[in-house]
C-alpha positions in Angstrom: 85.4 80.7 88.4 82.5 80.9 89.9 81.1 80.1 93.3 78.1 77.9 94.7 76.8 81.3 96.0 76.1 83.0 92.9 73.7 80.4 91.7 72.2 79.5 95.0 72.3 82.7 97.0 68.7 82.4 98.1 69.5 78.8 99.5 71.8 80.9 101.8 69.6 83.3 103.8 72.4 83.5 106.1 75.7 82.6 106.6 77.0 81.2 109.8 80.1 82.4 111.6 82.9 79.6 110.7 83.1 79.1 114.5 79.7 77.8 114.8 79.5 74.0 114.7 75.7 73.7 114.1 74.6 75.1 110.9 70.8 76.2 110.6 69.2 77.6 107.5 72.0 77.2 105.2 73.5 74.9 102.3 77.0 75.7 102.5 79.4 78.1 104.9 82.1 80.1 103.5 85.4 79.2 104.9 89.3 79.4 103.2 91.6 76.4 103.7 93.4 76.2 107.0 95.7 73.4 106.5 99.4 74.1 107.3 102.3 72.9 104.7 106.2 72.6 104.7 107.4 72.7 101.1 104.4 71.2 99.9 105.4 68.6 96.8 103.1 67.7 93.7 103.2 63.9 93.6 101.1 62.7 90.8 98.6 64.4 88.6 95.6 63.0 86.4 96.4 64.6 82.4 92.6 63.3 81.4 90.8 65.7 84.3 93.4 68.5 83.7 92.3 68.2 79.8 88.3 68.1 81.6 89.4 71.6 82.8 90.8 73.2 79.9 94.5 72.9 81.8 97.7 73.5 80.3 99.9 70.5 81.4 102.9 73.1 81.7 100.5 74.6 84.7 102.0 71.4 86.5 105.5 72.6 86.2 104.4 75.9 88.2 106.5 76.3 91.1 103.4 77.7 93.3 101.1 74.4 91.9 101.4 72.9 95.4 100.8 75.8 97.3 97.4 76.6 95.0 96.4 73.2 95.3 97.2 73.0 99.0 95.4 75.9 99.6 97.8 77.6 101.1 97.8 79.8 98.1 94.6 81.4 97.1 93.2 80.6 93.8 91.9 83.8 91.8 88.0 83.9 91.4 87.6 81.4 94.3 85.0 81.5 96.9 86.0 78.5 98.8 83.3 76.9 100.8 82.0 74.0 102.7 78.9 71.9 102.3 76.0 71.2 104.8 74.2 67.6 105.1 72.9 65.1 107.0 72.9 61.5 106.5 71.8 58.3 107.7 74.9 56.1 109.0 74.6 52.5 109.0 70.6 52.6 109.2 70.5 55.6 111.6 70.0 58.9 111.1 73.0 60.9 112.2 71.8 64.5 112.1 74.0 67.2 110.8 77.3 65.9 109.4 78.7 68.1 106.3 81.9 68.4 104.7 84.5 68.1 107.9 87.4 68.5 105.9 87.0 68.9 102.4 86.5 72.7 101.0 85.2 73.3 97.7 87.6 76.1 95.8 84.1 77.3 93.2 83.4 75.9 90.0 84.9 76.2 86.4 83.0 76.2 83.2 85.0 74.4 80.5 84.7 75.4 76.8 82.0 72.7 76.6 80.4 74.8 79.3 80.6 71.9 81.4 80.8 72.7 84.9 83.0 71.5 87.3 83.7 71.8 91.0 87.3 71.9 92.7 87.4 70.0 96.5 90.3 70.1 98.0 90.2 66.9 100.7 92.2 67.2 103.8 92.5 71.1 103.4 91.8 71.9 107.2 88.7 72.7 109.7 85.4 74.0 108.7 81.8 74.3 110.7 81.4 70.8 109.8 84.5 69.3 111.7 82.9 68.3 115.0 86.2 67.4 116.9 88.6 66.7 114.3 91.2 68.6 112.6 90.4 68.7 109.2 93.2 67.1 107.6 94.2 64.0 105.6 97.0 61.5 105.5 98.9 60.6 102.4 97.9 56.7 103.1 94.2 57.7 102.3 94.9 60.2 99.9 96.4 57.8 97.5 93.9 55.4 97.9 91.3 58.1 96.7 93.2 59.6 94.0 94.1 56.3 92.6 90.3 54.8 92.6 88.9 58.0 91.8 90.5 57.2 88.2 90.5 53.6 88.0 87.1 53.6 88.7 86.4 56.2 85.5 89.1 54.1 83.0 86.6 50.9 84.0 83.7 53.0 82.5 82.1 53.4 86.0 80.9 57.3 87.0 82.6 58.7 89.8 84.3 61.6 91.1 87.9 62.5 89.9 90.7 63.5 91.1 92.9 66.6 89.3 95.9 66.0 91.6 97.8 64.9 94.7 99.8 66.8 97.0 102.1 66.3 100.4 102.1 69.0 102.9 105.3 68.2 104.3 103.4 68.1 107.6 102.4 65.1 109.7 99.4 64.1 111.3 98.2 61.9 114.3 96.1 58.9 113.3 95.2 55.8 115.3 94.9 53.7 111.7 93.9 50.8 114.0 91.3 52.2 116.6 93.5 50.2 119.2 94.5 53.5 121.0 98.1 53.4 119.6 98.1 56.7 117.3 101.3 57.8 115.1 102.7 60.2 113.1 102.0 59.9 109.0 102.6 62.1 106.3 99.7 64.8 105.3 98.3 65.4 102.0 95.7 66.9 100.1 93.6 65.9 96.7 92.0 68.0 95.0 88.9 66.3 94.2 86.7 67.5 90.7 83.4 66.1 89.7 80.4 68.4 88.5 78.4 68.7 91.9 79.0 66.9 95.0 75.6 67.0 96.2 74.6 63.9 98.2 71.0 62.5 99.3 71.9 64.4 102.4 72.3 67.6 101.2 68.4 67.6 101.3 68.1 65.3 104.0 69.3 67.7 106.6 67.1 70.2 105.6 63.6 68.2 105.5 65.1 66.6 108.9 64.8 70.1 110.7 60.6 70.9 110.0 58.8 72.9 108.6 61.2 75.9 108.8 63.7 74.4 106.6 61.5 72.6 104.0 61.6 75.6 101.4 65.1 75.1 101.4 64.7 71.8 100.2 62.7 72.7 97.2 65.2 75.8 97.0 68.0 73.3 96.5 66.3 71.2 94.2 65.8 73.8 91.9 69.4 74.8 91.6 69.9 70.9 91.0 67.4 70.4 87.9 68.2 73.9 86.6 72.0 73.3 86.3 72.4 69.3 86.2 69.0 68.1 85.1 68.0 70.6 83.1 66.4 68.3 80.2 63.6 67.6 83.2 63.1 71.2 83.6 62.1 71.0 79.9 59.7 67.7 80.1 56.7 68.5 77.2 53.7 66.3 77.2 54.4 64.9 74.0 57.0 63.0 75.8 54.5 61.0 77.1 56.0 59.8 80.5 53.0 58.5 82.2 52.7 55.2 84.0 50.7 52.8 85.6 51.3 52.7 89.5 49.9 48.8 89.0 47.6 48.9 92.0 43.9 48.0 92.1 42.8 52.1 91.3 45.0 52.1 88.1 46.5 55.6 89.2 48.9 56.9 86.9 52.2 58.8 87.7 52.6 61.5 84.9 56.0 62.5 85.1 55.7 65.6 82.7 53.4 67.2 84.9 55.8 67.1 88.2 59.7 67.6 87.4 60.6 66.9 91.0 59.0 63.3 90.4 60.8 63.2 87.1 63.9 63.9 88.5 63.3 61.6 91.4 63.1 59.0 89.1 66.1 59.3 87.5 68.1 60.1 90.5 66.8 56.5 91.5 67.4 55.0 88.1 71.1 56.7 88.0 72.2 55.1 91.6 70.4 51.2 90.3 72.7 51.8 87.1 76.0 53.1 89.7 75.5 49.8 91.8 74.9 47.1 89.0 78.2 48.7 87.8 79.7 47.8 91.0 78.9 44.5 91.2 80.1 43.6 87.9 83.3 44.5 88.2 83.2 43.4 91.7 83.9 46.8 93.3 82.9 46.9 96.9 81.8 50.9 98.7 82.3 49.7 101.9 80.2 53.1 103.6 77.1 53.5 101.8 75.5 55.9 103.9 73.0 58.9 102.6 75.8 61.5 102.9 78.1 59.4 100.5 75.4 58.7 98.0 76.0 61.1 95.2 72.5 62.7 93.3 74.0 62.5 90.1 74.8 58.5 90.3 78.5 59.4 90.9 81.0 56.7 93.4 81.9 59.4 95.8 84.0 59.4 98.8 86.5 56.6 98.6 87.3 55.4 102.4 87.4 51.9 102.9 86.6 49.8 99.6 87.7 47.1 97.9 87.8 45.7 94.5 86.9 41.8 94.9 89.3 39.3 95.5 88.4 35.6 96.2 84.8 35.6 95.5 83.0 36.4 98.8 79.3 37.9 98.2 79.8 39.0 102.2 83.4 40.6 101.6 83.2 44.0 103.4 86.4 46.6 103.2 84.9 48.7 106.0 86.2 47.1 109.5 83.8 48.6 111.7 80.9 46.6 109.8 82.3 43.7 110.2 79.7 42.4 112.9 76.5 43.1 110.5 78.2 43.6 107.4 75.4 46.0 106.5 77.8 47.4 103.5 78.9 44.0 102.2 79.1 43.6 98.6 76.1 41.2 98.3 74.4 44.0 100.2 74.7 46.9 98.2 71.9 46.7 95.8 69.5 46.7 98.7 71.2 49.4 100.5 71.3 51.5 97.6 67.6 51.0 97.2 67.2 51.6 100.8 68.9 55.1 100.0 66.9 56.1 97.5 63.6 55.3 99.7 65.2 58.0 102.3 66.0 60.5 99.6 62.5 59.5 98.0 61.1 60.5 101.8 62.9 63.5 101.9 61.2 65.0 98.7 57.9 64.0 100.1 58.3 65.7 102.8 58.9 68.8 101.6 55.8 68.3 99.3 57.8 68.2 95.9 56.4 64.2 95.5 53.4 62.5 96.5 53.7 58.9 97.9 52.6 57.6 94.2 55.5 59.1 92.8 58.0 58.4 95.5 56.7 54.6 95.1 57.3 55.1 91.3 60.6 56.2 91.7 61.7 53.1 93.8 59.9 50.7 91.3 61.6 52.0 88.7 65.4 51.4 90.8 64.4 47.7 90.7 63.7 47.8 87.2 66.8 49.5 86.2 69.0 47.8 88.4 68.2 44.5 87.0 68.1 45.3 83.3 71.7 46.9 83.8 72.8 43.8 86.3 71.8 41.2 83.7 73.3 43.0 80.6 76.3 44.0 82.3 76.7 39.6 83.2 75.6 38.8 79.7 78.2 40.9 78.3 80.7 39.4 80.8 80.3 35.6 79.7 79.7 36.8 75.9 76.4 34.9 76.2 74.1 35.8 72.8 71.3 36.2 75.8 70.5 36.2 79.7 71.0 33.0 81.3 69.9 33.0 84.8 70.4 29.2 85.7 73.9 29.6 84.2 75.3 33.0 85.6 73.7 31.4 89.2 75.3 28.1 88.8 78.9 30.0 87.9 78.6 32.0 91.2 77.8 29.5 93.3 81.1 27.6 91.9 83.1 30.8 92.4 82.1 31.2 95.7 83.0 28.0 97.2 86.2 27.4 95.5 87.0 31.2 96.4 88.1 31.9 92.4 89.4 35.1 91.8 86.9 37.2 90.7 88.4 39.4 87.9 90.6 37.1 86.8 88.2 34.4 86.3 86.3 36.3 83.7 89.4 37.7 82.0 89.9 34.0 81.5 86.9 33.1 80.3 87.2 34.3 77.2 89.8 32.3 76.1 87.3 28.9 75.9 86.5 28.0 72.5 82.4 27.5 71.4 83.4 24.0 70.3 81.6 21.0 72.2 83.7 18.3 70.4 86.5 19.3 73.3 87.8 16.6 75.9 86.6 16.7 78.8 89.9 16.4 80.3 90.9 19.5 78.5 87.9 21.8 79.2 89.4 23.4 82.2 92.6 23.9 80.7 92.1 27.8 80.0 90.8 28.3 83.6 93.7 26.3 85.2 95.3 29.6 86.2 92.2 30.5 88.7 90.9 27.3 89.4 93.2 26.0 92.5 93.5 23.1 94.6 90.1 21.1 94.0 89.5 18.0 94.4 87.8 15.5 91.9 84.5 16.9 93.1 84.5 20.1 92.5 86.9 19.3 88.9 83.6 17.7 88.1 81.5 20.4 88.9 83.7 23.0 87.0 83.7 20.6 83.8 79.4 20.6 84.0 79.4 23.9 84.2 82.0 24.7 81.3 80.0 22.2 79.0 77.2 24.1 79.7 78.3 27.3 78.8 79.7 26.0 75.8 76.7 24.5 74.7 75.0 28.4 75.1 78.1 29.6 73.2 77.4 27.1 70.0 73.8 29.0 69.8 75.7 31.9 68.7 76.9 32.9 65.2 80.2 35.4 66.9 83.4 33.6 66.0 85.8 33.2 69.2 87.8 35.8 68.2 85.0 38.6 68.1 83.9 36.9 71.4 87.3 37.4 72.8 87.2 40.7 71.8 84.2 41.9 73.0 84.8 40.4 76.8 87.8 41.6 77.2 86.7 45.1 76.3 84.2 44.4 79.4 86.1 42.2 81.6 89.4 44.3 83.3 92.7 42.7 83.2 94.0 45.0 85.9 91.6 46.4 88.8 93.1 48.3 92.0 93.6 45.9 94.2 94.4 46.7 97.8 97.3 45.2 98.4 98.8 47.1 94.8 97.3 50.3 96.5 99.4 49.6 99.9 102.9 48.3 98.3 102.4 51.9 96.7 101.5 53.5 100.0 104.7 51.6 101.5 106.8 53.2 99.0 105.4 56.6 99.0 105.8 56.6 102.9 109.2 56.5 102.6 109.2 59.4 99.6 109.7 57.3 96.8 106.3 58.5 94.5 107.0 56.3 91.2 104.7 53.4 92.4 101.8 55.9 92.7 102.7 57.1 89.0 102.9 53.5 87.4 100.0 52.5 89.0 98.2 55.4 87.6 99.1 54.8 84.3 98.0 50.9 84.4 95.1 51.5 86.0 94.6 54.2 83.2 93.7 51.1 80.7 92.7 48.3 82.4 91.3 46.5 79.7 94.5 46.4 77.7 97.1 43.8 78.0 100.0 46.3 78.5 102.7 43.8 78.1 105.5 44.2 80.9 103.0 44.8 83.4 101.5 42.0 84.2 102.4 41.7 87.5 99.8 44.1 88.9 97.3 41.6 87.5 98.6 38.7 89.3 96.5 36.9 92.3 97.2 38.5 95.3 100.1 37.5 97.6 99.3 35.1 100.8 99.3 38.3 103.2 96.4 40.2 101.2 94.4 37.0 100.6 90.7 37.4 102.6 89.1 34.0 102.1 85.4 34.1 101.3 82.5 32.2 102.9 78.9 31.5 102.1 77.2 30.1 98.9 75.1 32.1 96.8 72.1 31.9 94.9 71.0 34.4 91.8 67.6 35.6 92.9 65.4 38.1 90.8 64.9 41.1 91.8 61.4 41.9 93.9 60.7 45.5 95.0 56.9 45.8 96.3 55.6 49.2 97.4 54.0 49.6 100.9 52.2 52.5 103.0 55.6 53.4 103.9 57.2 53.4 100.2 59.9 50.7 101.1 59.7 47.2 102.0 62.3 44.7 100.6 63.9 43.3 97.6 66.5 40.4 97.4 68.0 42.7 94.8 71.7 42.2 94.0 70.8 38.6 93.2 72.6 37.3 96.0 71.5 35.1 99.1 73.7 33.8 101.7 72.5 30.0 102.2 
């Protein structure tokens, strides 16, 4: 096992004591897990993550496994640490944040020479805990464990989760923030990623002025060397030169500045990630810059949610309800805003120019729309992208509060046959088009007729198209009510539902006979009605002197 220290010691000229709350001139602090346990138990584990780490399945049967992955028993060769970072929270600079309850044990290199970090979330206090206890409860740990693996199975870049362990102790939490705290079972998730570096990992040092700007460069060098080696080896022969499109026709040559090439790739990875979220109906909930991975991974599963009834303004974060800054429709715009803050950090450290910063943001916009249009085209099984058809579809779905996941799954049953009688056009969709009056039925019938006309232009057979659509439109997603049902059982000591959900979510695109109940519409108690009407908009990104103006990027404009 290799620690960050051996690769990044030059970035930590001094390691502050564990008792210090503000950490200066350092990227991390050595700190050992301090969580107290009492007969910890292994709840669940991911076989595919174990394979990534070359971990023998028999290891999970070891009696000391829960002790190791609760942090109580030291892992041989580990040099635990907590990372220092800052961030913009809800658009406002929050200063130093850091790993307040996450402790990285170290890094492993697997047989393929891939670098993986092992991190315990909920393992005790760190210098970044502020007034918190550094612990985690079973409720949030189950959600993070399951969603990490569910997102991976959906083909969305994400941090992973090796295992979930209960501590046998209780943690006091005020779940509803109403002044009525209660004790909840404690738990720890072992998170796995090639890196947990965030936008905020660089921001914190740039925010502290000239003295720490060299740390931004050192950390950037480390990141490029270990996670973007192809960027370091760019050659002039690759012709990565682009006109900025401005009056002076200045050219941005990515082969002459590795930091600019890196910034562009971070922007594009972020754009691709957000486009995939939009395609599957996932809402992160807290897109602060400290929750943005420089590797383009989904990271930090707090108040997340998948769309049930299609609602562009949906936000699973109750603290965000007044302004809905991080609602589903806003995610692409927020992704760009966050990229702008990251680019500004690199500019402050004099690693990239304003032109290069603006170009990175331009690439975000282009990449997002390319990816989003391709995703929506595949979801509908269309021969080519049709903006008007998709815009009208999303409008109809918002008006009638149609279940997002089930609708697209059922859409593959539509036949490309213009001769289908009008009264039968909606039959394949009847399970999701509920309680509609005559006017709405007409609207949907008109849309399906146009859709069939588009399908008829393709030479793809109905069977081929259905198989293709079902390979990108999941039947199973980790709906909040499914999570809650598993949590309720687990808090009573029954972990069977957690394990069943994990297995179902490992194959989200398969029919899985006998598991149909996990694809049902949410029960009444879990239903969140949608509001608003949406209209598709093309992304528009334009540079300004500050490097960021505005964008209607996700395609949604609430009317």
